[in-house]
N, C-alpha and C positions, 0 to 999 in steps of 0.2 A: 504494500500500500504506500502510495506516495505521500510525502509530507506536504499538505496543501495549506498550512497555516500562513496567514497573511499578517505582515508586520507593519505597524505604523512607523513612518520614517520622518525624522526631524532634520531636514537638510540644513537649517539655520545654525544648529549647534554641532552637527556631526560631520559636515562635508563642505568642501569648497566649491562644489559644482551643483547643478540641478538636474543632471542627466546621468543616471547610474549606468546607462549603456556605454558612456564614455569613460567614466572613472572606475567602474566596477563596484560601486557602493550601493548597499541597501541595508536596511536594518534587519536584525540586530547587529551591532558591531561593525557596520559598514561592510558587511560581507556581500559579495556579488550574488545574484540570483542563483547562479550555478553551484554555490556553496551549500545550498539547502539540500540535504540528503534525499535521494530517491533510490528506488531499487535498481535503477539503471546505472548508478555510479559504481564503476569497478574499483577493486583494490589495485593500486598501482605501486607496488612495493618492489624494489630491486636491491641488489647487493653490490652495486658498483663501488661504493665507498665503504671501507672498513679500516680498522686499525692496521697500520703498516702499509696501506696503499696511498697513492698520491691523491691529494684532495682535488676536487673538481673546481676549475676556474669557471667563472661566469661573468657576464655583463648584464646588468638589470637596472631598472630605475630605482633610485634610493633617495630618501630624505637624509641629508647630512646633519652633522652635529650643530651647524649654524642655522639650520632650518631651510636651507636652500635645497633644490631638487636637482640631482644629477641623473639625467635620463639614461646614461650609459656607464653607470658605476661598475668598475672592474675590480673584482675581488682580489686578484693577485697583485694588481697595481697598488691597492690599498694596503696590503700586508707586507709588501716587498721588504725582505731583510729582517722581519720580525715574526714573533709568534702570533697566532690568531686564535681567538675564541669565537666560534660561529654558533649563534644561539637561534634555534628554530623555536617558534611558539605558535599557538593555535590561531589567535585572532586578536586584533585591536578591540578595545572596549569589552573584553571578556572579564571574568571574575578574578582569575588567578594571575593572568599575565601582567597587569600593572604592577603588582607587588614584586614579581620576579624581575621585570625590566628595570624598575627603579632600584632594586637591590644591586643588580649588576652595575647600574650607573653610579651608585655610591662607592663601589669598589673600583671604578674605572680609573681614577687617578693613580691608585696603587698599581693596577695592572699595567697602565701605560708606562709607569716608572720602571716596571720590570721588563719592558719591551714587548708587551702583549697588546695587540689591537683587538678591539671588540666590535662585533657587528651582529645585528639581530635581523631575522628574516621571517616573514609570514606570507600567506597568499593574499593579503590585503593590498589595495592600491596605494600609490604614493599620496593620493588625496586623503585616504583614510588615515595613513600614517601621520600626515601633517595635521589633520584635525585632532588626532589623539594626542599629539605633542602640545597642542594649544590648550588642552584642558589640564587643570591641576589634578594631582593624585586624589584629592578629596572629592572630585567630581567624576571620577572614573577614568581620568587621563594619566599621563606619565610626565607631563611638563617637558622642559627643554633638556632632554638627555644628551649625553656627551659622546654618542657613537651613532653610526648610521642605522637607519631602519630600511631594509631592502624589501622591495616588492616582488614577490614571486607570483604575480597574477596568472601567469600561464601554468603554474604548478610544475614546471619542468625541473627546477632546481630541487624542490622537495622530493620529486620522483627519483631523480638521479642520486640523491643522497639517501634514498631508501626510507624516507620518513613521512610520506604522504598517507594520510588516513583514508579510509574508505568513504568518509563524508566529504572529502575534498579539502580538508584543512591539514596543516602540518602537525606532526607529533611534537610534543615537548621534548626536544633533543638538543644535545650539546656536543660539539666537535672541537677538539683541541688540536691545532695544526702547528707544526714546527717550522723553522726557518727554511727547510728544504721542501716545504709544502707537503710533508708527510703527515697523515692522520696518526696521532699518538694516543688519543683517548676519545671515546665516544660513549654517550649514555642516552638512552631513550626511555622516557617515563610514561606511565599511564596518564591519561589526560586529567585525571583528578588529583594527581600527586604533584606537590610542589618540589622544585629543585632545591637542593641544599647549596647555597652559595659558598658556605664554609668548606664543604667537601670539594667543590669545583676549584676553589682557590688552593686547597691542600694539594690536589693533583697537579695543578699548574706549577706550584712552587717546587714540588718534588721533581717534576720533569726538567725544569730549568736547572735545579741543583745537580741533577745527574748529567745534564749536558755540559754544564760548567766544569764538573769534575772530570768528565771525559776529555775536555779540552786542556785542562791543567795537569792531568795525571792523577793517578790513584792516591798520591800522598795527601791530597786535600780532603779525602774522605776519612782520614784517620787523625786529623789534627785534634789535639785535646781542647776541650772547652769551646768548641765551635758552636756559635749560637744556632738555635733552631730557626731556620729561615721561615718555616711555615708560620711561626708565631707573629711574623710581621703582618699577616693577613687577618689575624683573629682578634 
């Protein structure tokens, strides 16, 4: 049975346009009409990306940290020479995602200081992303976050990363990518479960510490009274 529920949409507060055929927005959460699940929506899950494999490069529209829109945001150009934390989330204006995105934003300064670039991605349009950033957290928005929000309106990126749900939205998933564009860590969560920011930061810190140790030699792993770098994040 198809979901035929009709949603009232408030363009004035949720979207920059008045034509959802152009920007992909419709309520709830500025999701496109095609995002509403029907029995005809297939599961599009693949295993192209996994730990140890090369991350997928892509170009897609994105809302940047300064609020501007880059219609051809290139992922590898953005992370060139640094680590990357790629965060997939279900939808703008959803219940859990604002808390997660703002938590990553609060950790962004520390991450950037450790050479980690952060980017978030969902199947929403850039118009939806922009509208979400304009609302404060108290009103269901995320405010002016300090990393790009990428639009995967075609759902190709989510499909190739193996995180597209059967209802057409992305799984709550995290990919940690190193300087050689290799996936070093990935985690996919049930849609009702929140990510642990502390655990993500612990994994990032451990990976960087191991890479630095490999570069300097094994002696750095046995130095006495070496501070726990993970504590910097907690």
